[in-house]
N, C-alpha and C positions, 0 to 999 in steps of 0.2 A: 171577462174576455171580450176583446174588441176584434171583430172579424169582418172580412170582406169576401163576399160571394161573387165570383166572376163567371157568369153563365148567360148565354144568349137565349137558351130555351126557357120560356116563361114558367112552365111546370117545374122543371128542375130547380130553377132559381127560387121559386116560392117554397118548395119542399126544404131546400137547404136553409133558407132564411128562417123558416118556421122552426126547424131543428135547432139552429144555432142561437136564435133569439132567447131560448131558455137559459143560455149561458152568459148573456150580456148583449151589448150593442152589436148589431149586425147591419152592415151596409152592403149595397149591391152595385155591380157594374155589369153592363150588357156587352160591351166590346172590349177588345184588348187595349185600345187607346184609352178608354175610360178607366180601365183598371190601373194602368200606369199613372194616369193623372191622379186618381184617388190615392194611390200609394205615395206618390210624390207629396201631395198635400198633407197626408198623415205624418210624414216625416218632418215637413216644414213646421207643422203645428205641434210637434212633439206629442202626437197622439198615435203612436205606432200601432199597427195591427199586430195582434198576437197570432192570428190565423188568417190565411188566405186559402179559400177553396177555389181552384182554378181549372176551368175546362180547357181542353186543348183546341178544340174547334171553335174559334171565335171570329167574328167579323173584324176587319181592319188590322188586326195583329193577332197571330195565334198564341195560344197559351205557352208554348215553349219559348217564344220570344219575350212574352210578358215576364216569365219566370227569370230569364236572363237579365232583363231590365230591372226587376225587383232586386236581385242580388247585386247588380252593379250600383244601384242607388244606395243600398245598405252599405256596401263597401266604401263608397264615397263619403258616407257619414260616419265611418269607423264602426259600424255595426257588423260584427263578425261572428261566425259560427253560431253557437247556441243562443246568442243575443238577438238574432234575426227573427223575423216572422216565420212561423211554421207554415209551410206550403203543402197542401194536399191537392194533388191532381185529381180532379173528379171528372171522369171522362168515360166514354163508351169504347175508347181505343185501347185494346189490350194486346198489343203486339210489340215485339222487341224494337221496332222502328220508332216507337213512341215512349215506351217505358224506360229504356236505357238512356236516351238523351235527357229525359226528365230528371232522373237521378244524377246524371252527370252535371246537370245545371243546378243541383242542390235542392230538389224537392225533398220533402221529409216523408211523404207517404203517397200512395197511389191507390185510389179507390175506383173500381170499375162500376159503371152504371148497369143496371139499376142497383142501388144500395139502399139500405134501410137505416133507421135511427141507431139500431144496435151496432152496426158496423162502424158508423161514424163516431159514436161515443167511444167504442173500443180504440179507435185511432186517436181520438182526443186524449184518452187516458194514457196510451202508449207514448204520446208526445208530451205528457206532463201538463196538459192544458186544463184538465178537470179530474176530479176524483169521484164524480157523480156515478151512481150505479147505472148499469145498462138497463 
């Protein structure tokens, strides 16, 4: 599994990277702009991400805008529906002003911080990204 962690908080970024590295290559971006650029490059190099873990509160461009941009880039490349990257919003924001727009913009799951490895693995299983035991 090829994943991208988009997180400005160092501790959260390291925790997610450590969890996801057990399942394959894991790259990181600190800002929304970096995330969009990393995603664009992955598409250009035909090394599409299987998973993007995306915080909402990010410098330069928030996670909601990043998600819309990811889906726009996929659409331009003809990557539709289930063929796209799975996006899990990983955020402390657990209110309808954030959850509903994320799903409208086609996120696949929403994990509220703090979360643990078990919750993340269950989401990966539900999304068909791993069959690993919790």
